[in-house]
N, C-alpha and C positions, 0 to 999 in steps of 0.2 A: 649473538645469533639466536634466533628463536628455535626451540627444539620442537621436533615433530610430536604431535599428540596422536596416539593410536586409538581410534574409536572402536566400537564393538565390531568384532569380526562377523561379517554377514555372509552366509553361504551364497554362492553365485547361482542364480537361476537362469536358464537359457530357454528361449522359445524357439522351437524348430521353425525354419522358414522354407516355404515351398518355392523351389526355384522355377523360374520361367523356362519356357522351351528354348530360349536363346542361350540360357546358361545350363545346358544339358550336361549329363554325366560325362566324364572323360571317356574317351574311346579306349584308353589303356587302363588296365587294372593298376591301381596305385594306392599308396597310403600317404596322407598328409601329416603323419606324425613327425614332428620336428626332430625328436630324438632319434628316430629311425634314419632320417637324412644325415644327421650328424655321425651316427655310428657307421654308416656306409662310407662316409668320406674319410674315415680314420682307419689306418692299417692296424694289423694285429699287435704290433709293438707299441701302439698308442700314438705314434707320430702322424702328423697330418699328411695327406697325400699331396703329390706335387701339383695336381690339378686344382686343388682347392686352397692351399695355403702357400705363402711364399716367405722365405727367410729374409731378413733385412738386406743381406748382401744381394739377393736376387732382386728385391724391390728397388735397390739403389740403381739398378741398371735400366729402370724404366726411363723413358724419355718423353718429351712432350709430343711425340709423333702420334697421329691418330691411327690406331690399328684398324678400326672399322668405321666406315662412314655409314651410319645407320640412317638411311634416307636423309631428308633435309631437316628432320626434327630431332634426331637423337645421334649423339656422338659418344663413342666409347674411348676413354683414355686408360692406358695401362693394359693389363692382360687378363682376360676372362675367357677360358676355353668353352664355357657353356653359354655364352651370350649368343642369342639368335636374332637375326634380322626378321622380325615378324611384320608383315604388311598391315597397313591401316591401323597402327597402334596409336592410341591417344596418350596413355600414361605408362611409365615403366617404374617399378619399385623394386629395390633390393631389400629383401627381408631375410636376414640370417643366411642360410645356405641356398636360398632360392632367389630367382628373379621372376617377377610377375609382369606380364604384358597385358594391358587392358585395351580392348578395342570397343567399338560401338556394339558389336555383335556377341563377343564372348571374351573369356579370360584365358590366358595361357601361363605356363610356368616352365622354367628350365632349371636344372641343378647340375652338380658335378656328376651325379649318377644317372641323370636323365637329361643329357645335353641338348636333345631335340625339343622344340617347342611342343608342349603337351597341353591339350585343353584341360581346364579344371573348373569344377563348379564349387570349389571350396572358398573362392573369393569372388565377391560381386564385381561385375564389370563397371559398376558405378562408384567404385571405391575412390576416395580422395587421399587416403593414406593406408599403408599396409606395413605391419611389423610382426616379427616373430614374438611369440609369447609362450607361456607354460603349456607344452604338449599340443600347441595349435598355432595357427596364424590368425591374427586379429586385424580388423580393418574398420575404417569409418565409411559409412555409406548412408545417404539419405537421412542424415541426422541421427544415426544409430551406430552402435558398435556391433560388428559381426564377428563371429568366431568360426573359423573354417577348419574342418577335420574330417577325414575319411569321406572324401568326395561330396561333401555337402557343407552348408554353413547354417548357423543359427544366430539369433540376436541375443546379445547380453542385456538383460533387463536392469532397470534401476539407474541407468546413466542417460542423462538428457543433454542434448546439444553438444556432443563430443567434438573437439576441434583437432586434437593431436594425440598421437599414441607413441610411446617409447617402450621398447621391450627387449628381453633376451629369453633364454630357455627357462629361466626360473621365475621371472616376474614380469609384469606388464604395468605400465602407468598410463592412465587415460586422463587427459586434461580437457575440461569442458570450456565453453566460451565465457563462463563466469569466473574463471580462475580456480575452480575446484579441481582437485586432483585425487584420483582413485588408484590404489595399488591392487592388482590382481595377482594372486599366487595360488596355484592349484585350485581349490574350491572356495577360496575366501576373498572377500573384498574389504580393503581398509581405506578409509578416507584420511588423507593427509591434511593437517590443519596448521596454518601459520598465521601470523598477525598481518601479513600482506599476501596478495595473490601470487600464485606460482606461474612462472613463465615457461620454464623448460626443465626437463629431467634428463640427466646424462647418466648412462649406465656404462661402467667400465668393464673390461674383460674379466676382472676378478670379482664381478657381481656387486661391486660397491656402487653406491648411488650418490649423485650430488644434485641438489635442487637449486635452481636459479629463481630468485624472488623478484617481484616487479620493482623493488627499490634498489636493485643492483647487488644485493647480498647473495652469497652462495653458502648453502648449508651442505656440508660434506664431512665425512670422518677425518679426511686429511684437509687441514686448514691452509689457506693461502698465507704466506709469510707477510706479504704487503696487504694492508687493509684497504683494498681497492673496491670500487663499485664496477660491476660488469654488465655488459649488454647481452652477452651470450656465453654459453659454456659448451665444451665438447671434449672428446678424448677417448682413447681406448685403454692405454696403460697409465696415463696421467690425466689429471684434470687441467684443462686449459681454459682460461677466461678471456673474452674479448673486452678489453678495458674501456670504461666509459670515457675517461678523460682524454685518451689519445688514439683509441681504436686500434691499438696493437694487442697482440696476444701475450699472456703471461701464464706460467704454470704455478703450481703450489709452492715450488722452491724459490720463486721470485725471478726466474729466468724470463726476460722480455725479448721478443723478436721485433725488429725495427721496420716491419712492413704493415701498413695500415690496411685493415680488412673491412669489408662490408658485412660479411656473414661467415659463420663457420659451422661445420658439421663433423660428427665423428665418422671415421672411416679412412680408407686407403691405408696409409701406414699408421698415422696417429689422428690427424684431423685434416680436413680438406675445406677449402673456402674460396670466396671471391674477393679479390682485392679492390682497391679504389680505382684501378685502371680497368675494371671489369674483366680481369683475367682469372682463370681457374688455377688454383695453386694447391699443392699438398705439402704437408710438413714432413720433410725428410729427416730420418733419424740416422746419425752418424754410426760408424762401425762399432764404437765403444758404447753406444746407447746414451751418451750424454752430450751429444752435439746435434743441434737442430738447425735447419735452414729451410726457407720456403723455396719450392721449385715450381716454376710456371709450367703448366701443361698446355694451355691454349686459351682461346677466348671463351668467356662464359656469358657476359652481357645479360645478367639477370635471369638466366634460364634455370629450370628445375635441376637440382643436383641430387643424385642418389648414389651413395658410396658403398662399396663392398670391400672384400679382402683383396687388396692390390689392384683395384680398378675403380673407376668412377664413371657414371653415365650422366651426360648433360642432356636434359630433356627439352621440352617445349618452352617457348617464351612465357613469361609470367607478366600479368598486367602491372604488377608493382614496379617493374623495371622503369616505367615512365617517370617514376618519382626519384630515380637514382640521381639525376642532376640536382634536384632539390636537396637531397640528403648530403651530397658533396658540398653544396654551398653552406649548409648548416655546420658541417664539420670544419670547413675553412674558417667560418666566423668564430668558431670556438678556438681554433689555433691562433687566430689573430688577437683575440682578447688575452689568451694566455701569453702570447708574445708581448703584448702591451704590459702585462703585469710583471713579466720577467725582465724585460729590457728597458722599460720606461719607469714603471713604479719603483723598481729596484734596479737601476741601471748598472750595466756591466762597465767597470772601469778597466779591468785587466783580466785577460784570460790567457793562460799559458796553453798553447796548442789546443785552441777551442774545438777544432774539428774532432780531435780524439776524445776530448772531455765530453762532448755532447752526443757522440755516437753510442748507440746501444750495442752491446756485444751479445751475440747469440751463442757464444761458447762458454761463457762464465757468468756467474752472478755478479751484478754490479751494485755497489752500495748507492742507494738513492741520494744520500747527502753528499757523497763524493761527486756524483754526476752533476749536481746542481751547485757545486761550490763556486763562489765568485769572490773575488777580492774587491770589496766596495768600501774600503776604509782609507783610501788615499786622501791626501789633502785636497786634491781637485774635487773629489766627490763630496767631501764634507762641506766644501765651500759652496758647491753648486746645488746640492740636493734641496735645501730649504727654498731656494728661489724657484726651482722646477716644480716642487710639490704644490706651490700656490697655483701654478698654471693647470695642473692636471688633477688636482684634488677632487674636483667635481666629477671627472670621468672615472676616477678610481672607485668611487662609491657606487655609481650606476653600473659600471662594468662588472663589478663583483656580483651584483644581483642578476644582471643579464646573463652572465656566464652560467650561473646555476640553472637558469631557465633554459638556456641553450643545451646544456648537458642533459637535462631531463628530456628535452625535445629530441635530441639525437638518439637517446636511449629508446624512446617510444617509436620513432620513425624507423630506426635500424631494426628493431624487433618486428615491426609490421612489414618491413621490406623482406626480412628473412622468412618469417612465418606469418602469413596473412591471418587476420582475425575478423570474423564477421561482425563482432560486436562494435568495432570502431573502424573509422576510415582515416586515410591520410589527411583529408581535408578537415575533418573534425578535430584531429589532434593539432593541426596547424592553426586552426581558428582559435582554439583555446589558448595557444601560445601567444597569438597576436593580441587577444583581449587582455591577457595578463601582463604584457609588456608595454601597453599604451602608457601607463603611468610612469614607465621608465624613459620612453622615447621623448615625451614632451619636454621634461627638464634637460634631457641630453641634447635636444635641438637648441635650446637656449644657451646651454654651455658651449656648444660648438660655434654658434654665431659669434659669441664673445671671443672665443679662442681664434677663430679665423681672422678677426680684425687685428688681434695682437700679432698673429703670425706674419702679417704683411711687413711689419717693421723688423722682425727677426731676419727675414731673408734679405732685406736691404742692408742691414748691419751684420749681425752675427747670430746664427741660430744656436741658442744655448743647448739644444738637444743633440747637436751634431757630434759633439765630443764622445757621446755614448753610442750614437748610431754607427759610428765608424768602427766600434769594437764588436759589433754583431757579426758572427761568422757567416761566410757567404752561403754555406749550405742551409743555414737557418733563414737567410734572406730569401732564398729560392722557394722554400717550402711554406713560409708563413706570410711574408709581406708582398703586397702588390707593388710592382715596379721597382721599389727600393725601400729601405727602412727610412721612413720619413714621418715625423710625428703627425703632420697634417693628414696624411693618408690613413694612418693608424686610427685616429679618433673619428674619421669619417666612415670607416668600414661598416659599422652597424647600420648606417643609412643605406649603404650600397647593398647590404643584405636584403633589406625590404624591397628595393628596386629589382633585385635579381629574383626574389620570390614572386613578385608581380609578373615579371617576364615569363617565369616558369609556369605560373598558373594560366597565363594567356596561351602558352603553347599547349597546355594540357586540355584545352577546350575540345579539341578534336579526338582526344584519346578515349573518351567514354561515351556510352549511350546517353542521349540528352535527358533521359528521365532517371538516370542512375543516381544513387546517393552521393557518389563522388562528384558528379557534375553539379549537383545542388550546392554542396559545400565549396566546390571550386569557384562557382559564381559568387557566392557570399564572400569568399576570401578576396576576390578581385576587387569588389566594391569596397570592402573594408580597408584594404591596403591603399587603394586610390585616395580614399578620404583621409587616411592617416598621413600619407605622403603630402597631400595638399595642406593639411594642418601643420605638419613639420616645416613646410616651406614658408609658411607665414613667419617663422622664426629665422630660418636659415637664408631665405631669399637667394636661391641658387638655381636659376634656369628651370627647366622642366624636371620635376623629381622622378618622373617615369624613366628618365635617362640616367639617373644617378649611378646605376651599376657600371657605367663606363667613365666615371669621373675620377680624377686623381689630382693630387697636389703637385704643381710644377715647381721649378727651382726658383720662382719668384714669390712663392707663398700664396698663390692663387689656386683655387679649385677649378679645374678646367675639364671639358669633355674630351675623351680620347677617341671614342668611336660613336657612330650614329648613322642615321639615314639622312637623306637630303631634307626631309621634313624636320628632323631634329635640328639640323644646322640652321635652317630658315627660321624656326621658332626662336632660336637664340638671338638671331638678328633683330627680332621684334622687341627684345628687351634692351635695357640701357647698358648691359654688359659691364657693370662696375666690377663684377666678380672676375671677369676675364677680359681685360682691356685690350689685349692683343688679338682677340678672336676675329673682330671685324677686319682688321688689317690683313691677317693671314688669309681670311676667307676671300676677299676681293682679289688678292694677288695670286692665289693658288687653286681656287676651286675649279678652274678650267681643266686641271689634271684629272678630275673625276667626272665632271658633267659639262655639257655645252651651256653657254650663256643663255640660250633659249629656254632650256629646261629649268635652269635655276630661276630665271625671272618669272616663269609661269608658276613656280612654286612660291616665290616670294610675294608676288602681287596677286591677291585673290580676284576672282571675276567680279565679286561684289565688295567694294571698298568699305561699305558700311558695316562689314563684319569685323573690321579692325577698330581698336580703341585709338584715341587721340595720340597717346604715347607710342603705340605701335606704328602708327603712320609716320610720326616724326623719326623714329629709329630706322624705318625702312628708307625714308628719304635721305637721311644721313648716310646710309649704306650706299645708296645709288650715287650720291655725290662723290663719295670717296672712291667708288669703283670707276666712275667716269674720269676722275682726275688721275687715278693710278694707271688704268689700262683702257683708254677710250676705244682702242681697236676692237675690243670684245663686243662693242655695240655697233660696229660698222656693218656687220652682215647678219643681223637678226632677221628672223623670218616670222615665226608664230607669235613672238612676244611683243612685237612692235605696237600692235593695236592696243593691247592691254596696258603697255607702258604709257602710251599717249593718254589713255582714259584716266590712268592713275594720276597723271601730272596736270590734268585739267584744272584750271583755276576756278574756284567757287566764289560766291559772294562773301565778302568779309572773310576770306580764306586766311586763317592765322599762319598758314605755311606758305603763303603766296610768294614771298621773297625767296625762300629756299627752293620752291618749285621753279621759279624763273631762272635761277642759277643753273639748275639741273637741265632745264630745257635748252639753254644756250650750250652747255657742255654736250648734250645729246646731239644737237644739230651739227656741232663740230665733229663729233665722232662718226655720224652718218656720212659726213663728207669724205671720210677716209675709205669709203667702200672699195674703190678701185686701186688703192695704194698698196704697196708692198710693205709689210710690217718690219721685216729685218732685211736690209739691203746688203748685198755682198760687196765688200770693199774692192775698188778698182786699183790694181797694182801695176807697176811698171818694173822692168828689169834693167839692170846696169851691171857692167863688169868692173871689178876693182882690182888694183894691185896693192901689195903691202904698203908701198910708199904713199898711197892715197890716204891711208889711215895714220901712218907713222912716218913723218918726214922730219921731225925735230924733237927737241927736248920738251917733255911734259905734254906731248900730243895726246896722251891717254885721257887727259881731263876733258877736252872738248868732245872727243869721241864717246867717252863713257856718258857724259851728260846728254849728248844728242840721243844716244840709244835709250837712256833711262826716260827721257822725255817721250820718245816714241813708244816705249813699252807702256808707260802710263796711259798714253792716248788710246792704244789698241784695247786696253782693259776698260778704259772709261766708255768705250763704244758699246760695251756689253751692258744692256739694260736689265733691270730686274725681270721684265717680261721675257727677255731672251734666255735668261737663266732658267726661268720656269719652263719655257718651251724646250729646253735641253732634255728634260725628263720625258717629253713626249716624242722626241725625234732621235733618241739615241745619240745625242751629241752632234747632230748634223746641222745645227744652226750656224749661219754664215760667220758671225763675228767670233764665236767660240772656236769654230774650225780654223778661222784665220790666225788665231794666236799660235796654233801649232805650226802653221806655214811660216810665221815670223820667227819662231824659235828655231826651226830647221834652217832658215836662211842664215841666221847669225852663226849657228854651229857649223854648218857646211862651208860657209864663206871663210871662216877663220881656219878651219882644218885644211882647206884647199890652199890657202895662202901659205901656211906653214910648210906644206908639202912642196909647193912650187917656189918657195923662197930660196934665194941664193944662200949657200952655206955661210958666206961672210956676213949675211944680214939676219941669219936665224936667231942669234943671241939677242941683238937689240930688239928684234920683233917679238921674241918671247918675253923679254922684259916689259915691252909695251903691253902685251896681252895680260901679263900678271898684274901690272899696275892698274889696268882697266878692271880686272877682276876685283882688286882691292877697293877700287872706287865704287864698283857695283855693291860690294859688301857694306861699305860705309853708308851708301845712300839707300840701303834696303832693296836693291834691285836683284832679288833672288832668281828672277826669270833670266836675266842676262848672265848672272853668275853660273847658273846651271848650264846655259848654252855654251859657255867657254869650257867648262869641265867636260861636257859631252864632246866638244870639238877635239880635245886631247885624245880621247879614246878612239877617235876615228883615224888617227895618224898611225900608220903601220909600224914605224920604228920609233915610237914615242919614247920608250924606255932608254934607247940609245941617245936620242937627242937630249933627254932630261939629264943624263950624266954629265954632259958638257956645259950645263948651266951653272950659275953660281949657287952656293949653298943657300943663300937667302931666297933665291927664286925656287929652288927645289923644295925648301921648307914651305913656301907659300903654296906651291902646287899640291903638296901632300895635305896641307891644311884644308884647302878647298875641295880636294878630291874626297877626303874623308867626310867633310860636311855635306856634300851633295851625293854621297853614296846611297844607292837604293836599298841597302841592307836594312832589315827591320822596318820596311815600309817608310823609308826616308825619315827615320826617327830623329836623326841629328838635325836635319833641315827643318823639320816640323817644330822642334823645340826652339830653333833660332827664329823662325817666323813668329812664334808665340811671344818670344821675348821682345821682338822688335816693336817699336812704336810706329803706328801708321803715320803718314802713308807709306805703303810698300808695294812692290810689284811681286806677286806670289809666283811660285813655280807652277806652271800650267799643268804639269803632270800630276802634282798632288791635288790640285783643284778638280780636275776632271775625274780622277780616281775617287775622290771623296763623294762627288756627285753620283757616280755609278754605284758605289758601295751603298750609299744612302738609298738609292732607288731599289736595290736588291734587298737590303736589310729590312725594310718596312713593307709589309703587304698592303696593297691598296684596299683589298676587301678581306674581312675576317671570315674565313670559311665557316666556322661554327655558327655564326650569327647572321652572316650576310650583310653586316654593317660596314660602312666605309670607315677607313682608318684615318681620322683627322690628325692623329699623332704624326702620320707621315707628312702631311702638309705643314704642320708646325715645325718638324725637324728640317724639312727642305727650306722653308722660309728662314729659319734661324741660320742655316748654313749659308744661304744667299746673303743675308744681312752681314755675316762675317766678312765675306769677300767684298761687299759693298763698302764696308768700313775701311778696307785697305786702300780704296781709291783716293787719288789726289785730284779732287774736283777743281782745284785752282793751280794746276800744273803750269809752270812758267817756262817760256822759251829760253834755252841757255844763251847767255850773252856772248860767250866766247866761241860759238859754233861757226865754222867756215860756211859761208852762205851756199856755195854751189854743192858741197858735199851734203849739207843738211837737207837741201831740197831733194836731192836724189834719194837720200835715206827715207824721207817722208813719203815720196812717191812709191818706193819699194814696199812700204808698209801700208799703203792705201790711205794716207793721211792728207 
């Protein structure tokens, strides 16, 4: 750590300032002497008065309730008896024992001894910062430092372009925009000199000082145990640093708190700050003085923070808050690369109680090496590591350099977010980062393109990284990785960051004056990233790079889009989609859940076809053909899109796509012929009455009955088309064929229960045996629909337990087995496992199917509220679920040969077949 060099002590000269009429003398006689205020607020025995100071036990009783709602711009948290609601206030500053209120017309102050708002001319109403100093109050105004005392103020000479001031009763530190720092004490000024610029000065209650340097080092008499780099410092009794690598706070003893912060300030009990959820928090000290925890007070959302003794004032909005989403994305990218290094570069093979090992404790010092300890010497790891190192070696080198750039960027942006500096802008800092990382991104794109090709074979066979990914603790997965720990997602994250930065810059266009410096840099960054993404996509070849922020690796090893606008979806259809082979199929089958076919076609087909390339025309024609073959009914009632569709399909001279267009025209005419047809027809059913002997009249009658019912159940499920499954999500399950399966289920269940109830006692036992043999047959033939109907029939019999006792032990055992299998406990867990183990074809239990559809519909949002984009993941998930039930179908179901003709015909009519 560089030591401070004390230069020549220069006497401070002050130039009196003539105050304007708007900053007139106070109407009350008063003194601005700070020591006088301090002495007044202290009792004769030297203890602080109750109005001014609070003991820790009293402070611990503070809650997050707002005690005073100070207009719409200022909110007070905690307790301050001398805070005043002053009308038309622009800024509020807490400076030692006083609170200053600045309006356009004048300045006021209040204190413990003067709780009413009192006009003062000792502080300029144009002040941007106010602090207590040696025997006076100091403030920054109009590019100068003012010194207020005895109802007037003067200008401190010799300091140019001051930015920030930090002080107490003994000394004051002034930081200018060039990183120079001056110390004022009594009548002397000392310049502090370091080999790097000074960012912030923190003054503790015991008058000790710590200095934060721009490279992240902290110079203080009490050294930090861990040699960390810090973004910010604060504290009253101890020094706390905001760590650069994880954005958590740590004190000089090495105690780390596990809540990530955006910024911190001294005050309240120890420090106060804004966390990454934009909430205002203060650091609560335990009864013994050695236990700390963050306590949430309320929302902050980037507003000004001014902390005092036991209270904090949240002020007006700051323009820097619009960069908060960008800052969070930078920090997320840092955590993702750190996660890559920790869990992929040095994979976890075994972790005993990982959640406990990885949690930071806020009550005791944790040994860093113990926290990071991992067992990576097992035989499996030794065997696999060399093979994996080959795959990720290129990423490891680039990520290491990129991480250092991101950490530096996070440090600069975080400091600018906490304490704005006129010498630099967010856009300028980000532009410098982008220029420095271009040499990293180009080779990274080439590396990813090769890696993506290799990944496709891993997901077909066995992903070699999966053994390590399964060891990653869930709490780490939630905070670091997108979707799930997947190597493909992890190595793509740096490209997602660029896309997210571009999206943020686009959003920021409306946040600034069009001639401001931020606007100029913002526009430069937009052009720069667009060009960079375009260059990267020459290597990666993955859709529109502007949308990469919403892409992820699916379980087949393909990078796919998760969310987007209709334009984004249509633009993908114009490509060959080699990177996402299922997209086109999912789109044509499910897009009607989000948009009408008219709107989709108007977006797909431009009014001027010559704006499309030859390959784009072919890809759109292939999409139209697939859509017409899959769901022609969508084209039967078009209104606005018909004319544009006909124009697009017109045959030109020597049209290379002529044959394809002719096929589509034929399909389109057939689709238009369906205009007055009903898409999903309700099955026509008939009713018949049966007696037990109609089903069971001889030995082994269960075989023809069970086979007839299984055939029937296969047929009613085969009648449900993919399009009707899709329509289920728009109609809350009221599609005719899906509704019909419930009717069929109830018929079998109610018919059997009624027969058992009405059956003669002498015939009950053989009839029960018949039913149980039917259940066994259903189980063997994978008819879980019929099996559950029988179990449900038993539960509809009032004296079922009594009847069950009179049955044979084999029959009782069989009943208990199926009753347990079809139990609805744990969401039909047993039946679900049985269905997963069964080899198709099978007849699924309709209760599980409809519940899965309903849960799927609720689990995925159609529109992402934060971005307004449509959730294509929902369409993928729905289509995947539908394909699962489509795979269950027996498309070649055969008529049972042993079925009695008359009974079989009646059963088919009952089921609408």
